[in-house]
C-alpha positions as CSV (number, residue, x, y, z in Angstrom):
1,X,-6.4,16.5,-13.3
2,X,-6.3,15.9,-9.5
3,X,-3.5,13.3,-8.5
4,X,-4.1,10.3,-6.2
5,X,-1.9,9.8,-3.3
6,X,-1.3,7.2,-0.5
7,X,0.9,7.0,2.6
8,X,2.8,3.9,4.1
9,X,4.2,3.5,7.7
10,X,6.2,0.9,9.7
11,X,4.2,1.2,13.0
12,X,4.8,0.3,16.6
13,X,2.5,2.7,18.4
14,X,-0.5,2.8,20.7
15,X,-4.0,2.4,19.0
16,X,-5.0,6.0,19.6
17,X,-1.9,7.2,18.0
18,X,-2.5,4.9,15.0
19,X,-6.2,5.9,14.7
20,X,-5.3,9.5,14.5
21,X,-2.7,8.8,11.9
22,X,-5.0,6.8,9.8
23,X,-8.1,8.8,10.0
24,X,-6.1,12.0,9.5
25,X,-4.8,11.0,6.2
26,X,-7.9,9.5,5.1
27,X,-9.9,12.7,5.8
28,X,-7.1,14.7,4.1
29,X,-7.7,12.7,0.9
30,X,-5.5,9.7,0.9
31,X,-6.7,6.7,-1.2
32,X,-5.5,4.3,1.4
33,X,-2.9,3.9,4.2
34,X,-0.6,1.1,4.2
35,X,0.5,-0.2,7.6
36,X,3.3,-2.4,8.4
37,X,3.1,-3.8,12.0
38,X,6.7,-4.1,13.2
39,X,5.3,-6.2,16.1
40,X,3.5,-9.1,14.4
41,X,1.6,-9.7,17.6
42,X,0.3,-6.1,18.0
43,X,-3.3,-6.4,19.3
44,X,-4.3,-3.3,17.0
45,X,-3.6,-5.1,13.8
46,X,-7.1,-6.8,13.7
47,X,-8.8,-3.5,14.0
48,X,-7.0,-1.8,11.3
49,X,-6.9,-4.9,9.0
50,X,-10.8,-4.6,8.9
51,X,-11.0,-0.7,8.5
52,X,-11.9,0.6,4.9
53,X,-9.1,2.4,3.3
54,X,-6.3,0.6,5.2
55,X,-3.9,-2.2,4.1
56,X,-2.4,-4.0,7.2
57,X,0.5,-6.4,7.0
58,X,2.2,-8.4,10.0
59,X,5.9,-8.2,9.8
60,X,6.5,-11.6,11.4
61,X,9.0,-14.2,10.8
62,X,7.0,-15.7,7.7
63,X,6.8,-12.2,6.2
64,X,10.6,-11.6,6.6
65,X,11.5,-15.1,5.2
66,X,9.7,-14.2,2.1
67,X,10.9,-10.7,1.7
68,X,14.6,-10.7,3.0
69,X,15.3,-14.1,4.3
70,X,15.7,-12.8,7.8
71,X,14.4,-9.7,9.8
72,X,16.9,-6.8,9.6
73,X,18.2,-5.9,13.1
74,X,18.0,-2.1,12.6
75,X,14.6,-0.2,12.2
76,X,15.7,1.9,9.3
77,X,16.6,-1.2,7.2
78,X,13.2,-2.6,8.0
79,X,11.5,0.6,6.9
80,X,13.4,0.7,3.4
81,X,12.4,-2.9,2.7
82,X,8.9,-2.3,3.7
83,X,9.0,0.9,1.5
84,X,10.1,-1.1,-1.5
85,X,7.3,-3.4,-1.0
86,X,4.8,-0.5,-0.5
87,X,6.0,1.0,-3.6
88,X,5.9,-2.1,-5.7
89,X,2.2,-2.5,-4.7
90,X,1.6,1.3,-5.0
91,X,-2.0,2.1,-6.5
92,X,-1.8,5.8,-6.5
93,X,-0.1,8.6,-8.4
94,X,2.1,9.5,-5.4
95,X,3.2,7.7,-2.3
96,X,4.8,9.1,0.9
97,X,6.7,7.5,3.6
98,X,5.6,9.0,7.0
99,X,5.9,7.7,10.4
100,X,2.9,7.1,12.8
101,X,3.8,10.3,14.9
102,X,3.7,12.4,11.7
103,X,0.8,14.1,10.0
104,X,0.8,15.6,6.5
105,X,-0.9,19.0,6.6
106,X,-1.9,21.2,3.7
107,X,-3.7,24.6,4.6
108,X,-3.6,26.1,1.2
109,X,-5.0,23.7,-1.4
110,X,-6.2,20.0,-1.4
111,X,-3.1,17.9,-1.4
112,X,-4.2,16.1,-4.7
113,X,-4.4,19.5,-6.3
114,X,-0.9,20.5,-5.1
115,X,0.6,17.1,-6.3
116,X,-1.0,17.6,-9.8
117,X,1.0,20.7,-10.1
118,X,4.3,19.1,-9.8
119,X,6.0,19.2,-13.3
120,X,6.5,15.7,-15.0
121,X,10.2,16.0,-14.7
122,X,10.1,15.8,-10.9
123,X,10.2,12.5,-9.3
124,X,9.9,13.8,-5.7
125,X,7.8,16.3,-4.0
126,X,9.4,17.2,-0.6
127,X,7.6,18.4,2.6
128,X,9.4,20.5,5.3
129,X,9.2,19.4,8.8
130,X,7.2,21.4,11.4
131,X,6.9,20.5,15.1
132,X,3.9,21.4,17.5
133,X,4.4,23.9,20.2
134,X,2.1,24.5,23.2
135,X,-0.2,27.4,23.6
136,X,-3.3,28.2,25.6
137,X,-4.2,31.2,23.6
138,X,-4.4,30.1,19.9
139,X,-7.5,28.3,18.6
140,X,-5.3,26.1,16.3
141,X,-2.0,24.5,17.0
142,X,1.1,26.6,16.6
143,X,3.9,24.8,14.8
144,X,7.7,25.8,14.4
145,X,9.9,25.4,11.5
146,X,13.6,24.4,11.4
147,X,16.3,27.1,11.2
148,X,19.0,25.3,9.4
149,X,18.6,27.7,6.4
150,X,19.2,30.9,8.4
151,X,22.5,32.7,9.2
152,X,24.1,32.1,12.4
153,X,23.6,35.5,13.8
154,X,19.8,35.1,13.1
155,X,19.6,31.8,14.7
156,X,21.4,33.0,17.8
157,X,18.9,36.0,18.0
158,X,16.1,33.7,18.0
159,X,17.3,31.0,20.6
160,X,20.1,32.7,22.4
161,X,22.4,30.5,24.4
162,X,20.0,27.5,23.9
163,X,21.2,27.5,20.3
164,X,24.1,25.5,21.3
165,X,21.8,22.6,22.1
166,X,19.1,23.4,19.5
167,X,21.0,23.7,16.4
168,X,18.4,22.9,13.8
169,X,15.6,24.6,15.6
170,X,13.6,21.3,16.3
171,X,13.7,18.4,18.8
172,X,13.7,15.9,16.0
173,X,14.6,15.6,12.3
174,X,14.8,18.7,10.2
175,X,15.1,16.8,6.8
176,X,11.5,16.5,6.2
177,X,9.7,13.8,4.3
178,X,8.9,13.1,0.7
179,X,6.3,12.0,-1.9
180,X,7.5,9.6,-4.6
181,X,5.9,9.5,-8.0
182,X,4.7,6.1,-8.8
183,X,5.8,3.9,-11.5
184,X,9.5,4.6,-11.6
185,X,11.5,1.3,-12.4
186,X,14.1,0.5,-9.7
187,X,13.1,3.3,-7.3
188,X,12.2,3.0,-3.7
189,X,11.4,4.9,-0.5
190,X,14.3,6.1,1.8
191,X,13.8,7.6,5.2
192,X,13.4,11.2,4.2
193,X,14.1,11.1,0.5
194,X,13.4,8.4,-2.1
195,X,16.2,6.1,-3.4
196,X,16.7,6.4,-7.1
197,X,18.5,4.0,-9.2
198,X,22.3,4.6,-9.6
199,X,22.2,6.1,-13.1
200,X,19.2,8.6,-12.3
201,X,19.2,12.0,-10.6
202,X,16.5,12.6,-8.1
203,X,14.8,15.9,-9.2
204,X,13.1,17.4,-6.2
205,X,10.3,19.9,-5.9
206,X,10.2,21.7,-2.5
207,X,6.6,22.1,-1.8
208,X,5.6,25.4,-0.1
209,X,2.1,24.8,1.0
210,X,2.5,21.2,2.4
211,X,4.3,20.2,5.5
212,X,4.9,17.1,7.6
213,X,4.0,17.7,11.2
214,X,6.3,15.6,13.5
215,X,4.1,15.2,16.6
216,X,6.6,13.5,18.8
217,X,6.9,16.6,21.1
218,X,3.1,17.3,21.6
219,X,3.2,16.0,25.1
220,X,5.6,17.7,27.6
221,X,5.9,14.9,30.1
222,X,6.1,12.1,27.5
223,X,8.8,13.9,25.6
224,X,10.9,14.4,28.7
225,X,10.6,10.6,29.5
226,X,11.4,9.5,26.0
227,X,14.3,11.7,25.8
228,X,15.7,10.6,29.2
229,X,15.4,7.1,27.9
230,X,17.5,8.0,24.9
231,X,20.1,9.7,27.1
232,X,20.2,6.5,29.1
233,X,20.3,4.2,26.2
234,X,24.1,3.1,25.8
235,X,23.9,3.0,22.0
236,X,21.9,6.1,21.5
237,X,24.0,9.1,20.0
238,X,22.1,12.3,21.2
239,X,24.0,14.2,18.4
240,X,21.8,12.7,15.8
241,X,18.8,14.6,17.1
242,X,17.9,18.3,17.2
243,X,19.7,19.0,20.5
244,X,22.9,17.7,22.3
245,X,24.0,16.7,25.7
246,X,24.8,18.2,28.3
247,X,22.1,20.5,28.3
248,X,22.8,24.2,29.2
249,X,21.9,24.7,32.8
250,X,23.7,21.6,34.0
251,X,27.1,23.2,33.2
252,X,28.8,20.0,33.7
253,X,30.7,17.4,31.6
254,X,29.7,14.6,34.1
255,X,28.7,11.4,32.1
256,X,24.8,11.2,31.9
257,X,24.8,7.8,33.8
258,X,26.3,9.7,36.7
259,X,23.4,12.2,37.0
260,X,20.3,11.4,38.8
261,X,17.3,10.8,36.8
262,X,15.4,13.5,38.7
263,X,17.9,16.1,37.7
264,X,18.1,15.3,34.1
265,X,14.2,15.1,33.9
266,X,13.9,18.5,35.5
267,X,16.5,19.9,33.1
268,X,14.6,18.4,30.1
269,X,11.3,19.9,31.2
270,X,12.9,23.3,31.8
271,X,14.5,23.1,28.3
272,X,11.1,22.1,26.7
273,X,9.4,25.0,28.5
274,X,11.8,27.4,26.9
275,X,12.0,26.0,23.5
276,X,8.4,24.7,23.0
277,X,5.9,26.9,25.0
278,X,4.9,29.7,22.6
279,X,5.4,32.9,24.8
280,X,4.7,36.3,23.5
281,X,8.3,36.9,23.3
282,X,9.3,33.7,21.5
283,X,6.4,34.3,19.1
284,X,7.8,37.8,18.2
285,X,11.2,36.2,17.5
286,X,9.8,33.4,15.3
287,X,7.3,35.4,13.2
288,X,9.7,37.8,11.3
289,X,11.5,34.8,9.7
290,X,8.5,32.9,8.8
291,X,9.1,30.2,11.4
292,X,5.6,29.9,12.9
293,X,2.6,28.3,11.3
294,X,-0.9,27.3,12.6
295,X,-2.6,24.1,11.6
296,X,-5.8,22.3,12.7
297,X,-4.6,19.0,14.0
298,X,-5.6,16.6,16.9
299,X,-3.3,16.8,19.7
300,X,-2.8,13.7,21.8
301,X,-3.2,14.6,25.6
């Protein structure tokens, strides 16, 4: 029997990004998409609240008063509380927590079929992270996989000196995202993996034919601008991401705030081109280790 599934997301994105997110998952077979608007005054709310297949909620003061008595200051805590609400209201066999810039992809089999094959003893079906690369020669979008499972010598062969600043092999998170089986008392969604009750072990199936495509680096200029903003943010720790500062060609330990934006941005763009443009040479280094896949998804210009 084919299993039903849904996704939820706490969102603060442009309408085109949200439209892609919603339409992609509904077309993939989701029973519905549950959106939590982190900005209660988001002008896109009215549009999605009326769209078939979408549950839309405003996360304003009244919402948080009823859910938690106050709005948590950290986005991750808000995601976890919204995930608890989404799971308590879940109407499908499985539910996944994915961000608005993430798209579930499954080229091999319909997703409902893949989930129906998860043995009953498994509460979690995990999806590996992939990231889009840029290419003018391939009809579908190339995606790179993380390299954290490979030996150091292999990782160094693939990325050379840049490995010091690209340790996981992706710009963003490498932990992936998960589907949680519905109807488990006391369980809730986490950021990457579900949160079980204290006395239960989370049994995880690693899915081999389903991925979560993290689309945050699909646009070269936007990625550089966002990353520059993170470098400039006084409370942002660059070591939590897929790369570290200082970047290689700067060859300096000068604090980021003392380096002009133009120099930092040029370095970021150069780094992006080396890591994320699928040259024939990079393709030859990725393919022997099954680090390259192709999927048909919509890329935002």
